[in-house]
N, C-alpha and C positions, 0 to 999 in steps of 0.2 A: 503493502499500498503505499504509494510515493506519495509525496507532498511537493505542495508547489508547482501544483500542474496548471497548463494552460491550457482553459476550456476555449476558446477562441476557435481552436482545430473542429474541436465538436459542433459548434453553430457553423462553422462551414460546410460540414458535412453532413449534418442532422437531416436534412430533407431527403437527399440520398439514401441515407441507411433507412429511413423511414419509407421509401420507397421499394426497397430491395426485404427489408420486411415483409412488407403489405403483399409482394409478390411471391414471397415464400411462403406464406399464410393462405395466399391462394391455391398456390400448390399442393399443399400440405392438404388441405381440403377437397381438392379433386379428387388426392390419392385416398383419402378416407371414405369418400363416398363410393369411390371404385374397387371398395372392398379391399384397399392396401395392395391394389395391383396395379401394375401401368410406370410409367418413365419420371411421374410427376416427382416421385421424391429424389430422383437422380438433381433432377433441377433446380428442387430445394436445399440438396446438400449444396451443391453448386453456391448458392446465390447465400447461404449459412457461411461457406468458407470464406467468399468474398468479404460478409460483414465483420468477421471472426479476425481478419486479417486486418479491416481497416481499424478496430477496435485497439488491436494490439498496437499498431504503430503509433496512435496518438496516446499510449501509455494510459489505457482505462482497464488497470488492473479487474476489476469486478466485473466489469461489463465483458471482458475478453474472456475473464473464465466461465462465466455464465456461456456464451454463443461459442467458445471450445467445447462445451459436452452438450449444447445443442446439436452442432455440427457433427459429434460421436454418435449422439442418439438418430440422426437423419442416416449416417453411413451405416447402422446398425439395421437399420430399416431397409437399405440399398440390398445389402449382404444379406438380410433375411438370420438375423442372429439375434441372440440376448432373448428376451422374454416374450411375453405376447405382445403382438404387435396391436392393439389397441390400446394397452398400457403403455407404451413408447409414444405410439402417436397423441395421445392424449396429453402426457406429460409436455411432448412439444410443442402442439398448441397453446398449451396455458403459457409456457415460456415464451414464446412470437407474442401472445395479446399483452405478456408483462413487460416484456424488454423495451418498446416505444416508452412507458412511463418511466420505466430505471431512467433512461438514456434523458428525458425530459427534467428530472429532478437531478442529472448532474450538468444537467446545463444550466440550471437554477442556482448550480453553487452546493447542491447537499456532496458529502463525503464520499467517493468511492471504495464503499469496503465490501468485500465479499461475503462479510457474514452477515449484511444487509438482507442477501438474496442466498444465505445460504440454504432453506429451504427448498428452494427452487432447484438448485444445482443438485442437492439431496436425490428429490425426484425424477430428475434426469438421470442420473446416474443408477438409482435405484430400479428403473424402467428397464435399464439392459443390465441388469444384476452386477454392477461395479462395484468398488468399494467406495462409503458413503465419505464424504467430507468431515464429520463430524468426528471418524476414527482417527484423525490429524493429532499431531501434537499442539497446534495450535486450540484446540477446544479440550477446556480442563487439563492439563497436562499433569496437575496433581494427582490426577485419578489413576495414570499408570502406574504409583509408586501404592495407593491403594489396592486397587484389584490385583496387583501381584505379591501381596502380603503373604505370607508363611498361609497354608492352610490351616484354619481352627477347625477340631469336630472329625468325629468317624463318621465315615460313610454310613448311609444307611440301606441293609442289601435289600430290603422291604419298597425300596423305592422303585425297583425294575420292574415290581408287580403291579405297584401304583401307576407308572407310568404309562403300564400295559393298559391299562383300564380307561385312563384318561385319554388317551391320544384319539380314539373315536370321538367323543365329546367335542376334543379341542377342533376337529374335522367338520362337525358339525356346527360347530359356532362361529368357526372362520369362513364356511362357505356362505351361511347364513348373514355374516356380516358383509359380503363381499359381495352378493347379489340384494342386499337391503330385502332380505324377509326378515320383518320382525326384528330389524337391528339392533335395537336394544336389550331385549330376551338375549339374541345371539353373542352380544357384548359382556351382558351379565355370566352369560356362560363359559364365556373366554377367562372372565375373572375368578371364577368357581374353580375353573381347571389350574389356574396359576396359583391360587391361594392354597390349594392342597399341595400341589407341588413345592409350595416354600415351607409349608408347616410339616412336611413327612424327609425336607431335606436333612440329611446332618450335618456336611460342610459346610463352611462359610461360603464358599465360592460357588454352590451351588445354589445358596440362599442368596446372593445378591442378583444373581441372574432374576431369578424367578420374582423377587421384590421388584425390580425395574420394570418387569413384563406387568404384573400389578399395578405399581402407579402409572403406568402408560396408558394402559387400558382404561383405567379408572378415570382418568385426563379425558379421554377417547369419549368415554360414556356422557360424562356430566359437559362437554364441548368446550373443554378448556384445552383442549387439544385438537385440532384439526385433522381429520382423518386423511392426511393426504397419502400418494402413490409410496411413498417412500415409508411413510408408517406404518401401510397395511403390509407390504411385501418385508416389514422388519418383524412384524406380529408373524407373520406367514413363515419367515426363517426360524421361529423356536422351535417350530415342528423336528427339526434337525437336532435342537437338543433334546429334545423329547425320545425322539428315535435312538440318538446315543445310549442316552439312560438304560432304554430296553435293550438293547444290544451287550453293553459293555458295563452298565451300572452308573452308580454316582461319581466315581473318577471319569468319566467321559465328559462332565464338566468342568474340565479344569479350567481356572481361570487366566492361566499364562494362554492359552487359546482362546479365550471368549473375552478378550479387552477389548476389541474392536466391538460386539455386539453390544457388550455393557453399555460402550461410551455411546454408541448410535442410540439406544433405548433411553440413558439418562440426557440425551442432548436434547430429546423433544419433551421430559419430562422438565427441564430446566427453563424452558418458554413457557410453559403451561403458567398461567392468571388462575390460582385454582386457590379455594377457600378448604378445600378438601382436608381431612386431617393426614391421611397416608399420603397425599404428595407432595404435603409440606415437609412431612417428617423426612421423606427422601431427599429435597430439594436442601433442605438443612445436614442433613446426614453427611452430602455430600459436597457442601459449599457451592450448589450450583447456580444460585442466583450472581453469588462472585464471580464464578468463569465465566458467564454471560455479561457480566459488565464490564469484564477486564479485556472482553475482545472488543470493545467497543460496538456501538449503532450510530443510526442518523441522528439521534440525539445528544449523542457526544461529542458532537463536532469531529468525530475519525479519529478521536487521542485512543490509543491502545496501549493498555497499561506495560510498567515497565516489568515489574516482576513477571507477567507472562511471558514476554519476550524473553528473560532470563530464563525463566524454566522452558520455553521451547529451545531456546538453543543449548540447554543442558541435554534434552530430550535428540535432538539431531546431533551431538557431539555422540552420544551413546550408541545412534542408529549407525555411523559413521565408523564407530569402533568395530562395531560388529562385523561389517563389511570387510574392512580393511582387515582384520581378524580371517574372515572365511578367505579372501582371495591370499593370504600369505599360505594360509595351512594347506589351501589347491595346489600352490606352486611348490610348496616343499614336499608333498606329496606326490611329485613328479605327474602333475595333471592326472592323475588316475581315475578319481571319482568328482562328476561335476553334480552329485546331487545336491550338494552343499551351495553352489554355486545357482541353481536355479533358484533355490529357498530366497534367495536376496531379490528376486523381483517381486516380492510382495513389500518390501522395506524400501527399496526403491520407490515403489510405487507411491508409499505414505508419506515418504518426504519430499516426492515432487508436490503431492497435494498440499504439504504444511507452507512449503514457499509458494504454491499459488497462492494460499489463504493470505499470505505475506503481501504480496502483489510482486514478487520477485522472479518474473516469468523468464529471464535472463536464466537462473540458479534453476529453476522447474525444468527448464528444454533441457539442459546438459542431463540431470538427475534422470529424468524420462527417458532420453534415449537410451542411457544404460539398460535402463529396466527393460524397454522394448527390444535392446539388444538381446537380453539374457532370454526372453520370451519369445523370439524370432529365429534365435539362434541356437543358443544352447540348450534351451529345451527340446529342441529338434536332432540333439546328438551331435552338435557342432563342440568342438573344444579350442576354449580359447586360446590364441594364437600371444607369443608374448609381446608383440605390438598391441594387441587389442585389449590386453592387461595395463599396458604401460597409459594405455589412452584415458582407461577406465580411472587408473590410478591418478593421471593427470586432471581429471574433472573431480576428483575426490578433494585435492588439494585446493583448486580453485572455490571447491564451495566452503571449507575450513577457512581459507582467507577471506569470504565476502561474510562467514559469521562472524566478524569483528564488530562490523558496523551493526547487527540487529540488536545490540543494546539502545541506540541511540533511535530505533526507527518508531515512525508513525504514521498512522494512515491517513491519506489524504484530506486534507480539511477543504479542497477545492478553492483555493486562494492560488492565486499565480502569484510568482516573484518573493516568496518566502523566505527563500536565503537557505533554506535546507540543502545538504547533499544526499544525494540516494546513496545506497549501498554501495560497497566495491563490486564491479560487474556490472551492475544494474544498467547505466547509462550507457557502458560499451556495448549491451546486447542491444537495447532500445535503437543506437547508432546504428550500430551494424544493420538490423532488419530495414530501416530506412534507407540506409546507402546502398545494400543490394537492389533495392527496389530502383534507387537512380541509375545503378550499374545498368540493368536492364534497359533502361529508358534510352542510356546514352549509346550502350551499342547497336539498339534499333537503327538510331538517329546517322550511327555511323554508315550503317548497310545501305541505308536508304540514299544518304549521300553518296556514296561510290555508285550506286548506278545511276545517279543524277549528274556526278561529275564526269560520266563516260557518255552520255545524251542530254546535256543541259538544256535542248531545245524541247524536250518531253517533260514537265515538272508535274504530271500529275500523282507521280510516288510520292511528293511532299506534304501530299495533302494533313498527314497527319503528324507530320513534325513539329507545328509549331504548338498542339497540343502536348506532345511530347514534352517538350521544352518548359511547359507552363506547369506539369505534373513536376518535373526536376527542380522547378523553382520553388514548389511548393515544399518539396522535400526538405531544400536548402532551409527555407525559412525555417522548420518545424526545428531542425536542429541548429538553428539560430547561426546558417553560415549565411549571413547577409550579402557579402560580395559575390559569391557564387550564385544568390537566387538573383540578386542585381542581373547579371550576365546573362543567365539563362534567359531572362525577360527580354533582354534587350536583343536577344538571337534569334527570340521567339518572332519578336517585332520585324528583323531584318527579313528572315525568310516570310514571313507575311504580305511584307509591303514591296519585297525586292524581287526574290525569285519567284513567288505564287501571282504578283500582279504584274511583273515588269518581263522585259525579253530577257534574253538570253545574258547574264554576266561576265565579266569581264575575268580570264584567269586566273589575275590575281586576285579579283575578291574572292574566286572558291578557293583560291590557295590560303588565304586569310581565315575564311570560314572553316577550313578545314584543321588551321592550327586552332580555334577556339575549341571545337568538339573536341579534337584529340588533348587539350590540355582540361578542360572537362571530365573527363576518362580518365588523366593521370591524378588528377587532384581526387576525385573519386576514390581510387586506390592508395593513393597516400593518407587521405582518412585513416579509410579500412586498415592501413599497416600503421597508422599513427608517425608517418615521416616526418621528418625535421623540414625536410626541401618543400613543403607543400604550400608554404605562404608565397613563393617563389615562381611556383607554379601557376597559384589564380591571378597573382601579378601578370603573369606572361599573356593569359588566357584572357585580363584585361586588357590589355596594351594592344594585343592581335584584335581584340572587337572594337576600340579605338580606331584603329586604322580603318578598320571595314564601314563602321558608321560613318566615317569623316569622308570617306571615297565615294560613297550612297548621295552626297547631293549634288544636285543636278545643275546644270551653270544658271537656270533661270531661277534659281537658289539662291546662287552667288551674287545676280544681278539684283536681288531684291534687299541682299545685305547690303550693297554698294550704296543704295538709294537712302537705305536706314542712315548710312554712316552720314548722307548730305543732310539729312532730316536732323540729326544730332548736331551738325555742324551749325545749323540755322535757328537751334537754338539760343545760344549762344548770344552776348550783346556786341554789337559792333566794336572794333577795336580788338577782340577779343585775343588774347597772348596764348596758347596752348602750353608755354612755358610756365605759367603762373596759376596757382590753385583757383578754382571757383569760389565763390565768396560762401555759398551754401552747399556743400558739398554732398555727394550720396553715402551714407553712413555705411563704414567696414567692420561688422561687428568682430571684431579681433579675437574677444575671450572663446569663440567659438571654433577657432582655428586649430589647429595641430600643424607646427611647423617642423618639418621633416631637413632631416641631414642635408637632402640632395634637393633645395627647393623647386628645381627647375625640372625634375622630372617629375614631382607631385602635383596633383591637382588639389585646388582647393574653390571653394564656393563663394561666391560675395552675396551677403546680405542687404538688397536695398530695400532701404526704407517705402513705405507706404507714399505716394504722391500722387504728382501726373499719370492714370495709366497710361496714354500713349508715350510719355517719355520713359517710363518701365519697360515698355514693350521694347523700345529701341533701344535703349539701352543693354536689354538682354539678346538681341538679337546682334549687338556689340561684341558681348561677351560669347555668343556663340562662334561668332566670328572669327574670331582671337583663337578659342580653342582649337577651332575647325583647322585652319592655315596652319598652327603652332610658330606664329611668328619670332621670330629672334631665338629660336631656340639655345645660339650657342651664349648669346648674351646671358638670357637666363641663367646657363651653368656656370658661369662666370661670377655671377650675382649672389649665387646660393651660400658660399659660404660667408655673406655677410652676415652681421646680425638680427635678429628677429625685428629690430624697429625699423628696417631696412622696405618689409612686409606693409606698415602700418601707415603708407604713404596716401595722400589724398586719392581717392578711386576715382573721380572723374577725371583728375590728370591723367591716370592709367588709361583708362580707356578711350580717351581723346586722342594720347599719344599713340598707344595701338592702331588706334584706327587709321591716322595719317598713314602710319608705315604697310597697313594692310593696303591700302591704296597705290602706294608708291612701289609695292610690289609685285615683282612682275612673275617671277617664277620661286615657287616654294617647295623645295624637296624635304618629302618627309625624313626623318630619321630612321635610321636603316634599324629595325628589330634584332634586338639580340637573341643567339640561338636558344633555346632553352636550357 
């Protein structure tokens, strides 16, 4: 959960996002009406992929996490995997309906907190039988210690027969509740089953499971807990526990393996606003209300409790230790047994979800990629090579180095410019994403221009090029590379006004345009590699662009400028001497200028006071003409070594003297551009 986000990007994209969401909703509706058959769901998944990529690019961690799960559900429908199609389609439809409202709240300044939409994300995960986010270390990390304490009490052998008798009643109550056949009676039957199992349990671990289940079903029955998809599936999963008791006795309810299930049950109990004695007793026993408050909420201005973050850090450190020990053991045993490595998949998954809750998408992606590698390769019989293990170790070191900033992490409060620094690795991850997008665009521009250079009389292939420059400008604006953004905007204007609207350009113009495009590509690579020479690259791009734009001035425009010089001279009093200052000079805002070491090679802007509009326009034309022809370049180079006071001369005197020089100059040769 990053802080200091600039929501202006969301304002620009909001309408386009709403259009994509509307299209995805209509496609899903058609898919449902067609009995969950057809190609509509594939198109819906493609749209959700675009929505997720956009929200991730603008660093909205909560919205990005939600749309990532929406895309996963859509893909599971495409591949016909996971739970019942009806449940997945229902969860996806609910998310599509609520997403625009969530984005609108973000636009108005609400904090972008994954916790505020955790129930919605859990519903999506539950619909495809995935691990719920409430199992992560981010929710009540103290529960991990409580639930894994040494077992107290002796196992009750009679619990096997009791569970065998109660399982049929459990099924009856569950189906009645699912199908809404006397739902209150069905829920009450479930409560009785859980109560009997609780009373007949002998160990503390078994009692913790059934008391949590009893509290959850009680909250649902009194309507203090919403019977969402995830709640229904959670209660349904308790059948596995009952079956385990029947087959293996009470020892099957080992807390070490049931921590995730209990945490999920308690998460929904924690959110209940109930006066029921049992629900309140469970909330107090496990300090659930404090756990919820520590996570932050919409009303808490997005702040996350520092103690919680310290606990999360401890839990993640423990997971990292387990992973490193497993890898070390695998290496020392000559890579004979991959079974322990396969078990790491669940640990990687929970760690990835934890960092997703913290808004650390860069760390999340690194961890998740390792979990995917184990699932797709190791679990299929592949033995990790030394290089693959080294890559995994490198990612673990990256996570460890990023953990140092967790203690000061806060949620996004929606205010821009707060000055807080993102955790290590997070900024780089976001910049890398947007720069990859820009790199794709510039490669497309190069390919199109290469074809155009061969046959410049055919410009139809350039139609999409201005829009590509526009998108690159937007990317550079997002990462605050204003100089590069300006160059892309000017390049866009040149292509639109000269290559698409006029005839075939000169070869020199095409060479300069190629220099600009190539420099932008090199600059993107330099940013990705954090190269030290990137400033020189972008300066060269700017110089090439200036030459290109200067050469595009037509003869008629030069004649108009000459007539403007005459108009400026006519404004002066009779007997005016250009060597003397004007009595009412146009002001030069010296404070705003940053004087470079070599002033002749730098541009600086003149701030003209508001006055007569015609005079202001004429003076601006003179200034443009001076910049255009680069008059007296050698003289400027000699004067660059003088003190800053040399720049604070009277502006009108400079303008008129430069105008006279321009009228007298017959041939002006631009300076030769240095090789990059």
